[in-house]
C-alpha positions, 0 to 999 in steps of 0.5 A, spaced: 401 834 552 408 830 549 410 836 546 410 840 553 413 834 556 419 833 551 420 840 551 421 841 558 425 834 559 430 837 553 431 843 557 431 840 564 436 835 561 441 840 558 440 845 564 441 840 570 448 838 570 450 845 570 446 847 575 448 841 580 455 844 578 454 851 580 451 848 587 457 845 588 456 838 586 462 834 583 462 831 576 462 824 579 456 826 584 453 828 577 454 822 574 452 818 579 445 822 580 444 821 572 446 813 572 442 811 577 436 815 575 437 812 568 438 805 571 431 806 575 428 808 569 430 802 565 428 797 570 421 801 572 418 802 565 416 795 563 414 794 570 409 800 570 407 799 563 405 792 565 401 795 571 398 800 566 396 794 561 393 790 567 389 796 570 386 797 563 387 805 564 393 807 561 391 815 560 390 815 568 396 811 569 400 817 565 396 822 569 398 819 575 405 819 573 405 826 570 402 828 577 407 825 581 413 827 577 411 834 577 410 834 585 417 831 586 420 835 581 418 841 586 423 839 591 428 841 586 427 848 588 429 846 595 435 841 594 442 844 595 446 838 597 447 831 594 442 827 598 436 832 597 438 832 589 439 825 588 433 823 592 428 828 588 432 825 581 431 818 583 424 818 586 421 821 580 425 817 575 420 811 575 414 815 574 418 819 569 420 813 565 412 812 563 412 817 558 
């Protein structure tokens, strides 16, 4: 499972900036998207880990986070402007940080 996730994440992280540039986003827009995404991941990771420990079912939390991240990422198929792209990236950030 982790091999698939990390392989996909490695490809996506390399590909997204070029895709965003091709769609017409400026370099500062792309930087803002990734900076906010990273900040949200740093903040949310300990909170979601604490919730998972308290809940006592880390495998279920991982499955839920993976499912939410997947379904939010489907929105990237339709995002062509800054706001939709940013929303998809930012909304999926807390759940992607669990991995």
